[in-house]
VEXKOL-63480 format. One record per residue (C-alpha): residue number from 1; x, y, z; chain; residue in one letter. Coordinates in nm, 2 decimals. Layout:
+------+--------+--------+--------+-------+------+
! finu !     px !     py !     pz ! tilum ! loke !
+------+--------+--------+--------+-------+------+
!  NUM !      X !      Y !      Z !     A !    a !
...
+------+--------+--------+--------+-------+------+
END
This chain:
+------+--------+--------+--------+-------+------+
! finu !     px !     py !     pz ! tilum ! loke !
+------+--------+--------+--------+-------+------+
!    1 !   6.81 !   3.18 !   2.92 !     A !    x !
!    2 !   6.42 !   3.25 !   3.03 !     A !    x !
!    3 !   6.31 !   3.10 !   3.33 !     A !    x !
!    4 !   5.96 !   2.97 !   3.35 !     A !    x !
!    5 !   5.76 !   2.92 !   3.63 !     A !    x !
!    6 !   5.49 !   2.64 !   3.60 !     A !    x !
!    7 !   5.20 !   2.63 !   3.83 !     A !    x !
!    8 !   5.28 !   2.34 !   4.03 !     A !    x !
!    9 !   5.46 !   2.24 !   4.30 !     A !    x !
!   10 !   5.69 !   1.94 !   4.36 !     A !    x !
!   11 !   5.52 !   1.77 !   4.58 !     A !    x !
!   12 !   5.20 !   1.76 !   4.35 !     A !    x !
!   13 !   5.43 !   1.69 !   4.06 !     A !    x !
!   14 !   5.52 !   1.39 !   4.27 !     A !    x !
!   15 !   5.19 !   1.32 !   4.30 !     A !    x !
!   16 !   5.07 !   1.35 !   3.99 !     A !    x !
!   17 !   5.29 !   1.07 !   3.88 !     A !    x !
!   18 !   5.19 !   0.82 !   4.10 !     A !    x !
!   19 !   4.85 !   0.83 !   3.95 !     A !    x !
!   20 !   4.57 !   0.92 !   3.88 !     A !    x !
!   21 !   4.74 !   1.16 !   3.64 !     A !    x !
!   22 !   4.61 !   1.49 !   3.62 !     A !    x !
!   23 !   4.75 !   1.57 !   3.32 !     A !    x !
!   24 !   4.78 !   1.97 !   3.37 !     A !    x !
!   25 !   5.02 !   1.86 !   3.66 !     A !    x !
!   26 !   5.21 !   1.62 !   3.44 !     A !    x !
!   27 !   5.27 !   1.83 !   3.17 !     A !    x !
!   28 !   5.43 !   2.06 !   3.46 !     A !    x !
!   29 !   5.63 !   1.78 !   3.56 !     A !    x !
!   30 !   5.77 !   1.71 !   3.20 !     A !    x !
!   31 !   5.84 !   2.06 !   3.16 !     A !    x !
!   32 !   6.11 !   2.01 !   3.44 !     A !    x !
!   33 !   6.26 !   1.70 !   3.24 !     A !    x !
!   34 !   6.29 !   1.83 !   2.89 !     A !    x !
!   35 !   6.58 !   1.90 !   2.71 !     A !    x !
!   36 !   6.54 !   2.29 !   2.67 !     A !    x !
!   37 !   6.82 !   2.48 !   2.45 !     A !    x !
!   38 !   6.74 !   2.84 !   2.63 !     A !    x !
!   39 !   6.48 !   2.78 !   2.84 !     A !    x !
!   40 !   6.48 !   2.65 !   3.26 !     A !    x !
!   41 !   6.20 !   2.59 !   3.40 !     A !    x !
!   42 !   6.15 !   2.61 !   3.78 !     A !    x !
!   43 !   5.79 !   2.48 !   4.03 !     A !    x !
!   44 !   5.61 !   2.66 !   4.24 !     A !    x !
!   45 !   5.80 !   2.72 !   4.56 !     A !    x !
!   46 !   5.48 !   2.62 !   4.77 !     A !    x !
!   47 !   5.12 !   2.60 !   4.67 !     A !    x !
!   48 !   4.95 !   2.96 !   4.61 !     A !    x !
!   49 !   4.67 !   3.11 !   4.78 !     A !    x !
!   50 !   4.35 !   3.12 !   4.54 !     A !    x !
!   51 !   4.16 !   3.44 !   4.47 !     A !    x !
!   52 !   3.76 !   3.42 !   4.31 !     A !    x !
!   53 !   3.74 !   3.63 !   3.97 !     A !    x !
!   54 !   3.41 !   3.65 !   3.88 !     A !    x !
!   55 !   3.46 !   3.53 !   3.53 !     A !    x !
!   56 !   3.11 !   3.53 !   3.43 !     A !    x !
!   57 !   3.07 !   3.94 !   3.49 !     A !    x !
!   58 !   3.33 !   3.94 !   3.23 !     A !    x !
!   59 !   3.18 !   3.72 !   3.02 !     A !    x !
!   60 !   2.94 !   3.92 !   2.95 !     A !    x !
!   61 !   2.67 !   3.80 !   3.21 !     A !    x !
!   62 !   2.46 !   3.53 !   3.15 !     A !    x !
!   63 !   2.54 !   3.43 !   3.50 !     A !    x !
!   64 !   2.55 !   3.04 !   3.57 !     A !    x !
!   65 !   2.83 !   2.80 !   3.59 !     A !    x !
!   66 !   3.10 !   2.71 !   3.35 !     A !    x !
!   67 !   2.91 !   2.40 !   3.13 !     A !    x !
!   68 !   2.91 !   2.02 !   3.19 !     A !    x !
!   69 !   3.12 !   1.79 !   2.97 !     A !    x !
!   70 !   2.93 !   1.55 !   2.93 !     A !    x !
!   71 !   3.12 !   1.27 !   3.10 !     A !    x !
!   72 !   2.82 !   0.96 !   3.15 !     A !    x !
!   73 !   2.76 !   0.81 !   3.42 !     A !    x !
!   74 !   2.58 !   0.48 !   3.60 !     A !    x !
!   75 !   2.65 !   0.23 !   3.37 !     A !    x !
!   76 !   2.87 !   0.43 !   3.13 !     A !    x !
!   77 !   2.95 !   0.11 !   2.93 !     A !    x !
!   78 !   2.63 !   0.00 !   2.79 !     A !    x !
!   79 !   2.36 !   0.27 !   2.85 !     A !    x !
!   80 !   2.28 !   0.61 !   2.67 !     A !    x !
!   81 !   2.44 !   0.91 !   2.85 !     A !    x !
!   82 !   2.29 !   1.10 !   3.17 !     A !    x !
!   83 !   2.51 !   1.42 !   3.18 !     A !    x !
!   84 !   2.74 !   1.49 !   3.52 !     A !    x !
!   85 !   2.74 !   1.88 !   3.59 !     A !    x !
!   86 !   3.12 !   1.91 !   3.57 !     A !    x !
!   87 !   3.06 !   2.25 !   3.82 !     A !    x !
!   88 !   3.28 !   2.16 !   4.01 !     A !    x !
!   89 !   3.57 !   2.11 !   3.79 !     A !    x !
!   90 !   3.54 !   2.40 !   3.58 !     A !    x !
!   91 !   3.34 !   2.62 !   3.79 !     A !    x !
!   92 !   3.72 !   2.60 !   3.99 !     A !    x !
!   93 !   3.90 !   2.67 !   3.65 !     A !    x !
!   94 !   3.66 !   2.96 !   3.53 !     A !    x !
!   95 !   3.61 !   3.14 !   3.87 !     A !    x !
!   96 !   4.00 !   3.12 !   4.04 !     A !    x !
!   97 !   4.32 !   3.25 !   4.00 !     A !    x !
!   98 !   4.63 !   3.11 !   4.18 !     A !    x !
!   99 !   4.84 !   3.37 !   4.28 !     A !    x !
!  100 !   5.15 !   3.35 !   4.37 !     A !    x !
!  101 !   5.52 !   3.50 !   4.47 !     A !    x !
!  102 !   5.74 !   3.48 !   4.19 !     A !    x !
!  103 !   6.07 !   3.36 !   4.26 !     A !    x !
!  104 !   6.37 !   3.56 !   4.23 !     A !    x !
!  105 !   6.48 !   3.55 !   3.87 !     A !    x !
!  106 !   6.15 !   3.41 !   3.72 !     A !    x !
!  107 !   6.08 !   3.53 !   3.38 !     A !    x !
!  108 !   5.74 !   3.41 !   3.30 !     A !    x !
!  109 !   5.42 !   3.28 !   3.45 !     A !    x !
!  110 !   5.31 !   2.90 !   3.28 !     A !    x !
!  111 !   4.98 !   2.73 !   3.32 !     A !    x !
!  112 !   4.78 !   2.49 !   3.17 !     A !    x !
!  113 !   4.40 !   2.50 !   3.24 !     A !    x !
!  114 !   4.39 !   2.73 !   3.52 !     A !    x !
!  115 !   4.50 !   3.10 !   3.55 !     A !    x !
!  116 !   4.85 !   3.17 !   3.76 !     A !    x !
!  117 !   4.87 !   3.52 !   3.89 !     A !    x !
!  118 !   5.23 !   3.64 !   4.00 !     A !    x !
!  119 !   5.36 !   3.94 !   4.27 !     A !    x !
!  120 !   5.54 !   4.12 !   4.09 !     A !    x !
!  121 !   5.31 !   4.03 !   3.79 !     A !    x !
!  122 !   5.48 !   3.79 !   3.52 !     A !    x !
!  123 !   5.40 !   3.74 !   3.15 !     A !    x !
!  124 !   5.13 !   3.44 !   3.16 !     A !    x !
!  125 !   5.17 !   3.23 !   2.89 !     A !    x !
!  126 !   4.83 !   2.98 !   2.93 !     A !    x !
!  127 !   4.83 !   2.68 !   2.76 !     A !    x !
!  128 !   4.48 !   2.51 !   2.67 !     A !    x !
!  129 !   4.33 !   2.24 !   2.48 !     A !    x !
!  130 !   4.13 !   2.52 !   2.30 !     A !    x !
!  131 !   3.72 !   2.54 !   2.21 !     A !    x !
!  132 !   3.67 !   2.17 !   2.04 !     A !    x !
!  133 !   3.33 !   2.19 !   1.93 !     A !    x !
!  134 !   3.30 !   1.83 !   1.96 !     A !    x !
!  135 !   3.22 !   1.94 !   2.38 !     A !    x !
!  136 !   2.85 !   2.04 !   2.26 !     A !    x !
!  137 !   2.81 !   1.87 !   1.92 !     A !    x !
!  138 !   2.66 !   1.55 !   1.93 !     A !    x !
!  139 !   2.41 !   1.71 !   2.20 !     A !    x !
!  140 !   2.05 !   1.75 !   2.13 !     A !    x !
!  141 !   2.02 !   2.11 !   1.92 !     A !    x !
!  142 !   1.87 !   2.31 !   2.29 !     A !    x !
!  143 !   2.11 !   2.18 !   2.48 !     A !    x !
!  144 !   2.40 !   2.20 !   2.25 !     A !    x !
!  145 !   2.34 !   2.58 !   2.20 !     A !    x !
!  146 !   2.38 !   2.63 !   2.62 !     A !    x !
!  147 !   2.64 !   2.48 !   2.66 !     A !    x !
!  148 !   2.86 !   2.61 !   2.37 !     A !    x !
!  149 !   2.79 !   2.95 !   2.46 !     A !    x !
!  150 !   2.87 !   2.88 !   2.84 !     A !    x !
!  151 !   3.19 !   2.64 !   2.71 !     A !    x !
!  152 !   3.31 !   2.92 !   2.49 !     A !    x !
!  153 !   3.25 !   3.24 !   2.73 !     A !    x !
!  154 !   3.48 !   3.05 !   2.97 !     A !    x !
!  155 !   3.78 !   3.00 !   2.76 !     A !    x !
!  156 !   3.73 !   3.39 !   2.65 !     A !    x !
!  157 !   3.76 !   3.49 !   3.00 !     A !    x !
!  158 !   4.02 !   3.27 !   3.12 !     A !    x !
!  159 !   4.23 !   3.36 !   2.77 !     A !    x !
!  160 !   4.18 !   3.76 !   2.82 !     A !    x !
!  161 !   4.39 !   3.72 !   3.14 !     A !    x !
!  162 !   4.70 !   3.60 !   2.91 !     A !    x !
!  163 !   5.01 !   3.79 !   2.74 !     A !    x !
!  164 !   5.04 !   3.43 !   2.50 !     A !    x !
!  165 !   4.81 !   3.12 !   2.43 !     A !    x !
!  166 !   4.94 !   2.81 !   2.33 !     A !    x !
!  167 !   4.66 !   2.57 !   2.23 !     A !    x !
!  168 !   4.71 !   2.19 !   2.20 !     A !    x !
!  169 !   4.58 !   2.11 !   1.85 !     A !    x !
!  170 !   4.53 !   2.33 !   1.53 !     A !    x !
!  171 !   4.13 !   2.24 !   1.52 !     A !    x !
!  172 !   4.10 !   2.40 !   1.89 !     A !    x !
!  173 !   4.30 !   2.73 !   1.80 !     A !    x !
!  174 !   4.08 !   2.74 !   1.51 !     A !    x !
!  175 !   3.78 !   2.74 !   1.72 !     A !    x !
!  176 !   3.91 !   2.94 !   2.04 !     A !    x !
!  177 !   3.99 !   3.24 !   1.74 !     A !    x !
!  178 !   3.66 !   3.17 !   1.59 !     A !    x !
!  179 !   3.43 !   3.10 !   1.85 !     A !    x !
!  180 !   3.57 !   3.30 !   2.16 !     A !    x !
!  181 !   3.74 !   3.60 !   1.91 !     A !    x !
!  182 !   4.02 !   3.57 !   2.07 !     A !    x !
!  183 !   4.29 !   3.76 !   1.87 !     A !    x !
!  184 !   4.49 !   3.56 !   1.63 !     A !    x !
!  185 !   4.82 !   3.73 !   1.70 !     A !    x !
!  186 !   4.81 !   3.61 !   2.09 !     A !    x !
!  187 !   4.73 !   3.23 !   2.00 !     A !    x !
!  188 !   5.07 !   2.99 !   1.90 !     A !    x !
!  189 !   4.99 !   2.61 !   1.84 !     A !    x !
!  190 !   5.21 !   2.34 !   1.99 !     A !    x !
!  191 !   5.20 !   1.99 !   2.13 !     A !    x !
!  192 !   5.20 !   1.93 !   2.47 !     A !    x !
!  193 !   5.53 !   1.87 !   2.63 !     A !    x !
!  194 !   5.43 !   1.53 !   2.83 !     A !    x !
!  195 !   5.69 !   1.25 !   2.94 !     A !    x !
!  196 !   5.48 !   0.96 !   2.93 !     A !    x !
!  197 !   5.44 !   0.68 !   3.20 !     A !    x !
!  198 !   5.66 !   0.39 !   3.14 !     A !    x !
!  199 !   5.49 !   0.09 !   3.09 !     A !    x !
!  200 !   5.50 !  -0.09 !   3.43 !     A !    x !
!  201 !   5.25 !  -0.45 !   3.50 !     A !    x !
!  202 !   5.18 !  -0.78 !   3.33 !     A !    x !
!  203 !   5.03 !  -0.64 !   3.02 !     A !    x !
!  204 !   4.74 !  -0.83 !   2.89 !     A !    x !
!  205 !   4.95 !  -1.19 !   2.96 !     A !    x !
!  206 !   4.99 !  -1.50 !   2.79 !     A !    x !
!  207 !   4.80 !  -1.49 !   2.46 !     A !    x !
!  208 !   4.59 !  -1.75 !   2.37 !     A !    x !
!  209 !   4.46 !  -1.83 !   2.08 !     A !    x !
!  210 !   4.51 !  -1.58 !   1.80 !     A !    x !
!  211 !   4.26 !  -1.33 !   1.82 !     A !    x !
!  212 !   4.29 !  -0.96 !   1.76 !     A !    x !
!  213 !   4.36 !  -0.80 !   2.15 !     A !    x !
!  214 !   4.18 !  -0.49 !   2.15 !     A !    x !
!  215 !   4.19 !  -0.25 !   2.40 !     A !    x !
!  216 !   3.96 !   0.05 !   2.53 !     A !    x !
!  217 !   4.05 !   0.26 !   2.80 !     A !    x !
!  218 !   3.86 !   0.57 !   2.93 !     A !    x !
!  219 !   3.66 !   0.64 !   3.25 !     A !    x !
!  220 !   3.34 !   0.80 !   3.01 !     A !    x !
!  221 !   3.28 !   0.52 !   2.86 !     A !    x !
!  222 !   2.98 !   0.60 !   2.63 !     A !    x !
!  223 !   3.18 !   0.95 !   2.56 !     A !    x !
!  224 !   3.47 !   0.75 !   2.46 !     A !    x !
!  225 !   3.31 !   0.54 !   2.23 !     A !    x !
!  226 !   3.28 !   0.18 !   2.44 !     A !    x !
!  227 !   2.92 !   0.09 !   2.39 !     A !    x !
!  228 !   2.99 !   0.10 !   1.97 !     A !    x !
!  229 !   3.31 !  -0.07 !   2.06 !     A !    x !
!  230 !   3.09 !  -0.38 !   2.27 !     A !    x !
!  231 !   2.83 !  -0.40 !   1.98 !     A !    x !
!  232 !   3.09 !  -0.42 !   1.72 !     A !    x !
!  233 !   3.32 !  -0.69 !   1.91 !     A !    x !
!  234 !   2.98 !  -0.88 !   1.95 !     A !    x !
!  235 !   2.96 !  -0.94 !   1.57 !     A !    x !
!  236 !   3.32 !  -1.03 !   1.56 !     A !    x !
!  237 !   3.43 !  -1.32 !   1.75 !     A !    x !
!  238 !   3.81 !  -1.27 !   1.61 !     A !    x !
!  239 !   3.85 !  -1.02 !   1.87 !     A !    x !
!  240 !   3.95 !  -1.00 !   2.22 !     A !    x !
!  241 !   3.83 !  -0.69 !   2.41 !     A !    x !
!  242 !   4.05 !  -0.51 !   2.72 !     A !    x !
!  243 !   3.87 !  -0.24 !   2.90 !     A !    x !
!  244 !   4.06 !  -0.01 !   3.11 !     A !    x !
!  245 !   3.85 !   0.24 !   3.30 !     A !    x !
!  246 !   3.52 !   0.15 !   3.35 !     A !    x !
!  247 !   3.39 !  -0.11 !   3.61 !     A !    x !
!  248 !   3.31 !  -0.41 !   3.42 !     A !    x !
!  249 !   2.91 !  -0.46 !   3.40 !     A !    x !
!  250 !   2.70 !  -0.71 !   3.62 !     A !    x !
!  251 !   2.68 !  -0.93 !   3.25 !     A !    x !
!  252 !   3.00 !  -0.87 !   3.11 !     A !    x !
!  253 !   2.96 !  -0.98 !   2.68 !     A !    x !
!  254 !   3.17 !  -1.24 !   2.57 !     A !    x !
!  255 !   3.49 !  -1.15 !   2.47 !     A !    x !
!  256 !   3.60 !  -0.87 !   2.69 !     A !    x !
!  257 !   3.78 !  -0.84 !   2.97 !     A !    x !
!  258 !   3.75 !  -0.55 !   3.21 !     A !    x !
!  259 !   4.04 !  -0.43 !   3.38 !     A !    x !
!  260 !   3.89 !  -0.16 !   3.60 !     A !    x !
!  261 !   4.06 !   0.14 !   3.68 !     A !    x !
!  262 !   4.45 !   0.11 !   3.64 !     A !    x !
!  263 !   4.76 !   0.35 !   3.73 !     A !    x !
!  264 !   4.95 !   0.52 !   3.45 !     A !    x !
!  265 !   5.22 !   0.28 !   3.46 !     A !    x !
!  266 !   4.96 !   0.00 !   3.45 !     A !    x !
!  267 !   4.77 !   0.14 !   3.17 !     A !    x !
!  268 !   5.05 !   0.20 !   2.95 !     A !    x !
!  269 !   5.15 !  -0.17 !   2.99 !     A !    x !
!  270 !   4.82 !  -0.29 !   2.85 !     A !    x !
!  271 !   4.86 !  -0.03 !   2.54 !     A !    x !
!  272 !   5.18 !  -0.11 !   2.48 !     A !    x !
!  273 !   5.04 !  -0.53 !   2.44 !     A !    x !
!  274 !   4.78 !  -0.42 !   2.24 !     A !    x !
!  275 !   4.70 !  -0.54 !   1.89 !     A !    x !
!  276 !   4.51 !  -0.26 !   1.87 !     A !    x !
!  277 !   4.40 !   0.06 !   2.05 !     A !    x !
!  278 !   4.03 !   0.10 !   1.98 !     A !    x !
!  279 !   3.88 !   0.50 !   2.14 !     A !    x !
!  280 !   3.56 !   0.58 !   1.86 !     A !    x !
!  281 !   3.48 !   0.86 !   2.08 !     A !    x !
!  282 !   3.22 !   1.15 !   2.07 !     A !    x !
!  283 !   3.45 !   1.38 !   2.12 !     A !    x !
!  284 !   3.76 !   1.45 !   2.26 !     A !    x !
!  285 !   4.01 !   1.72 !   2.31 !     A !    x !
!  286 !   4.34 !   1.60 !   2.27 !     A !    x !
!  287 !   4.38 !   1.22 !   2.32 !     A !    x !
!  288 !   4.72 !   1.12 !   2.53 !     A !    x !
!  289 !   4.63 !   0.75 !   2.51 !     A !    x !
!  290 !   4.67 !   0.73 !   2.18 !     A !    x !
!  291 !   5.02 !   0.89 !   2.22 !     A !    x !
!  292 !   5.11 !   0.63 !   2.44 !     A !    x !
!  293 !   4.96 !   0.38 !   2.18 !     A !    x !
!  294 !   5.19 !   0.56 !   1.90 !     A !    x !
!  295 !   5.49 !   0.53 !   2.09 !     A !    x !
!  296 !   5.45 !   0.16 !   2.11 !     A !    x !
!  297 !   5.41 !   0.10 !   1.78 !     A !    x !
!  298 !   5.06 !   0.02 !   1.82 !     A !    x !
!  299 !   4.82 !   0.14 !   1.57 !     A !    x !
!  300 !   4.46 !   0.29 !   1.65 !     A !    x !
!  301 !   4.13 !   0.27 !   1.53 !     A !    x !
!  302 !   4.02 !   0.63 !   1.65 !     A !    x !
!  303 !   3.70 !   0.90 !   1.55 !     A !    x !
!  304 !   3.63 !   1.17 !   1.29 !     A !    x !
!  305 !   3.55 !   1.36 !   1.58 !     A !    x !
!  306 !   3.73 !   1.64 !   1.73 !     A !    x !
!  307 !   4.14 !   1.58 !   1.71 !     A !    x !
!  308 !   4.22 !   1.22 !   1.67 !     A !    x !
!  309 !   4.22 !   1.32 !   1.28 !     A !    x !
!  310 !   4.56 !   1.58 !   1.35 !     A !    x !
!  311 !   4.72 !   1.37 !   1.60 !     A !    x !
!  312 !   4.69 !   1.00 !   1.37 !     A !    x !
!  313 !   4.73 !   1.10 !   1.03 !     A !    x !
!  314 !   4.82 !   0.88 !   0.84 !     A !    x !
!  315 !   4.91 !   0.66 !   1.15 !     A !    x !
!  316 !   4.57 !   0.51 !   1.22 !     A !    x !
!  317 !   4.18 !   0.38 !   1.09 !     A !    x !
!  318 !   3.91 !   0.69 !   1.16 !     A !    x !
!  319 !   3.59 !   0.59 !   1.24 !     A !    x !
!  320 !   3.23 !   0.77 !   1.28 !     A !    x !
!  321 !   3.14 !   0.77 !   1.63 !     A !    x !
!  322 !   2.85 !   0.57 !   1.70 !     A !    x !
!  323 !   2.87 !   0.37 !   1.41 !     A !    x !
!  324 !   2.95 !  -0.02 !   1.47 !     A !    x !
!  325 !   2.95 !  -0.11 !   1.17 !     A !    x !
!  326 !   3.28 !   0.07 !   1.05 !     A !    x !
!  327 !   3.42 !  -0.01 !   1.43 !     A !    x !
!  328 !   3.35 !  -0.36 !   1.31 !     A !    x !
!  329 !   3.52 !  -0.30 !   0.98 !     A !    x !
!  330 !   3.82 !  -0.18 !   1.08 !     A !    x !
!  331 !   3.90 !  -0.41 !   1.36 !     A !    x !
!  332 !   3.86 !  -0.68 !   1.08 !     A !    x !
!  333 !   4.13 !  -0.50 !   0.86 !     A !    x !
!  334 !   4.36 !  -0.47 !   1.15 !     A !    x !
!  335 !   4.34 !  -0.87 !   1.17 !     A !    x !
!  336 !   4.63 !  -0.82 !   0.93 !     A !    x !
!  337 !   4.94 !  -0.81 !   1.05 !     A !    x !
!  338 !   5.11 !  -0.62 !   0.77 !     A !    x !
!  339 !   4.84 !  -0.34 !   0.81 !     A !    x !
!  340 !   4.90 !  -0.35 !   1.17 !     A !    x !
!  341 !   5.28 !  -0.31 !   1.12 !     A !    x !
!  342 !   5.26 !  -0.03 !   0.87 !     A !    x !
!  343 !   5.00 !   0.19 !   1.06 !     A !    x !
!  344 !   5.23 !   0.06 !   1.41 !     A !    x !
!  345 !   5.56 !   0.18 !   1.24 !     A !    x !
!  346 !   5.37 !   0.49 !   1.11 !     A !    x !
!  347 !   5.26 !   0.60 !   1.41 !     A !    x !
!  348 !   5.60 !   0.53 !   1.56 !     A !    x !
!  349 !   5.75 !   0.74 !   1.36 !     A !    x !
!  350 !   5.48 !   1.01 !   1.40 !     A !    x !
!  351 !   5.51 !   1.04 !   1.79 !     A !    x !
!  352 !   5.92 !   1.07 !   1.74 !     A !    x !
!  353 !   5.92 !   1.32 !   1.53 !     A !    x !
!  354 !   5.64 !   1.52 !   1.65 !     A !    x !
!  355 !   5.50 !   1.44 !   1.95 !     A !    x !
!  356 !   5.79 !   1.31 !   2.19 !     A !    x !
!  357 !   5.89 !   1.55 !   2.46 !     A !    x !
!  358 !   6.18 !   1.70 !   2.23 !     A !    x !
!  359 !   6.06 !   1.78 !   1.96 !     A !    x !
!  360 !   5.75 !   1.91 !   2.17 !     A !    x !
!  361 !   5.97 !   2.09 !   2.41 !     A !    x !
!  362 !   6.13 !   2.25 !   2.11 !     A !    x !
!  363 !   5.86 !   2.36 !   1.93 !     A !    x !
!  364 !   5.75 !   2.56 !   2.27 !     A !    x !
!  365 !   6.01 !   2.70 !   2.32 !     A !    x !
!  366 !   6.01 !   3.01 !   2.04 !     A !    x !
!  367 !   5.64 !   3.09 !   2.21 !     A !    x !
!  368 !   5.80 !   3.09 !   2.58 !     A !    x !
!  369 !   6.09 !   3.30 !   2.49 !     A !    x !
!  370 !   5.94 !   3.55 !   2.22 !     A !    x !
+------+--------+--------+--------+-------+------+
END
């Protein structure tokens, strides 16, 4: 039996369950609940102190803060993106190491995004979404080069601290190895062990007509493809769009309903009630909302960018980010109940076969115990 110490306390895990969800901590909570065979997972007894490590020196100089992830600001629903630097988030991840005393009997430390150093030192399995080029590929060329270099350098520095690395997708792993120059023998691919929130809320309410009920979920409206979705809905009166995450603009377009930020259970209820989940994103490092839709048998309109194709397989429709006509055509195609039922069935089967906590834990266990 291998005892795995995760980088989260019970208090942090419980807080993440109440929302807003911090997916790194949610992973730790899910691992505590997963059906392991030869693994026992334990939380940190208390939040460790944080020590600063000058990653920019280890990353080969150049200085500067870690890269901005391009989250849209202002009226993300309708405007062009204005990048908000994510120095506070990625700076903390890149420059700090959690330092904790290892409980007696612990064999391995596990941390997602952050790095954990234990005393006495345990081998570290570092979990990451990997390097996904769509983080920078939608930008202007000069900015894209800068973001790419700093993003890759940050991942390279973090990866060097771990004995083993588990990446959530083949797409992210391929570019972590190819761009960050991490030895391939150190890297394995396994889906995250995620116990998704249970639906808890009124959902979309009573259906008043036969319009297709499409749900969008994402705080970063532009990055997740909301402008193209709004433009497509404007040409498709047979669609009723429900937006979860961004606040409503002053003049909400006809046919749209704005739910604002919602808790984990309420969001899951809205997705479960939908006819279609649409997230035609410009960049996506994983896509947990897709898993929620697949679990509920809800077909997905995803994006050819990033990891959607790998997660969805044949269980959804993929469009090019920003292609309004393609989004409109996909919604028209999904007005057919038989098409929705077939894609929903494929998604549910794919989730239960590969993405649910049981199969995800079974794939991760050999990485933790080797």
